[in-house]
C-alpha positions, 0 to 999 in steps of 0.5 A: 665085081660089086663096084656098079652105080646106076645109069653107067656107060649109059651111051653103051647101055643105049646104044645096045637097046638100039638095036635090039629093040627093032631086032628083037621087036615080035617075039613072042619071048624076047630074053636078055642077059647082064653078066656081072650084073653086081647088085642091081643097078645096071639090068634093072637101068637097061630094063628101064632103057628097054620100057622106054623103047619097047611099050608096054606090051611088048617089053612084058615079053622081057625076061632080061636074067641079071648073074653074078659068081655072088659069093655072098650070097646078098646080090639075090635079096636085093636085086628081087626087093629093089630098094635102094638109097637114096645117094645111089640114085643120084645119077638117074634122068629126073622124068626116069627117076619119077616113073619108074622110083615109089618111096620105102618105107624106111626112110631115105629108101625108094624102091623101082616098081613091080613093071620093071621088078618083074622082070629080071631075075636073079643067077647065081653063076661063075662066066669061068664055068663056061656053062651058058644060063640058056640059049635064044637070048636077044642081047647079051650085056658084060661089062666090067668083069671079062678085062678081070679074065687072062686073056683065053678066059675071056676068048672061052666065055665069050665064044660061050657067048656067041653060044648063047645067042639067038642067030642075029643076037647082039653082044655088049661090051665096057668100050674098053673091051676089045674083041679077041683076033680069035673069035673077031671072025663070029663076031660084027661090029655094028658101033663105030662108037661102042662095043656091040657086034651081032652075032654071025655065023 
């Protein structure tokens, strides 16, 4: 789905970061996958929150893979450039906006700073292929996508996510997306107020 905005579902983003940062700190390579990233507000929001929580040196070890089916071949360019109109940035906390955005030559547009942009890698990907983009992820986030799939498709995609996570890694989804019973044994819910799960097995 292409519809999203910066700092949407902030509670889930904060919860995911709260759990994954202590888990991932000390790793020389920290991998995060945002599946269904649309035009970039979600992975960039997540990256900014991670930057605030991890500190400068640990954040440089992060690679955040942002993927989407991107049928129009437009998301990659938008995400790489990190330029967004001012109207789409109004929900961003003021201190975050001042720290991570700079005026762009185009009137009414701002660009995300290189510190954040350099950590994001965009890749076209169809979740229903059930082919993972990699493994050893500390966090996989998939929000506002799974609800568009059939029940069995959701189960198989979540199995693929489980296989892609590092041992003890985390999976985060939207509040309305409950864990299917068929794969409950693969994940342990770690937050009573959000759909944040730790990989089991």
